[in-house]
N, C-alpha and C positions, 0 to 999 in steps of 0.2 A: 363630705356633708359639707355644710357650714349651718352650726346652730342659733335662730335668737332666740335669747335667755328677754326678751321680755314680755309678759306674759297675758293670754288674751282674756279677761273676765265675761262669763255668763252668770245670765242670771233666771234661774228656770222658778217660775210661781209654782209653789207646793200644792194650789187648786186645781193647775193642768199638766202635771206634770210628778206623775209616779215615779220614783224616787229607786224606784228596781228599774227601769227604763235606763234613766242616769244611766247606771252603778254599769249594767249588760253594754251600754253604751262604752263606758271610760273599760272597760275589758277588753273591747272589741280595736281599741281606737291606742290602748295605753304599747304597743311598737312600733304608732312616730309620735308620741310625744309625752310630756308628763303630766298627770292629773292629778291635782284633789279637786275634794268638796268637802262645803263647809255647813251645815244645814245652818237656818236663820230663821227666825220667826216666820216671816211671807216665803223666805228663798231656799232654792239652793240653791248652790252660790261654784260654778267649778268653774277652778282658772287654768289653762292648757298653758304649759312652756317647755322649754328647749325644740323649740317647734322647727323644721328643717324649714331653712326660707323660701326652696322652691312649695313649702305646703301650706305655708301661711297665710297667703291672700284667699285662701278660702276651708283653712283646716276647720274654723266654728260654722259656717255654714251647714259642711256636710256632716260634722257634726251634729250639729240642733235637728238637721233634716233625719239622722238616723235614730234620734232619739224617739220624732216625730214616728219614724217607720215600727219600731218596739214597742210606742204606747198604741201600737192599735196590735201589734200580736198580742200584745200584754190582752188587752180589752173582749 
């Protein structure tokens, strides 16, 4: 597999996205990429790196969709 090391950045606004949903999504997706999470004043910043080139074009959208799905499951 060829990896692309340029990080993909996602900002989740804390008022909309529970940290639990983001952390649970990272647990599920950790097999396909490396994730880092950083809490800031208004945002939870997720960085996705070491992504297989075949997944790079859609991993951000799929990850965000999964976070939304988990929010619904939490509420």
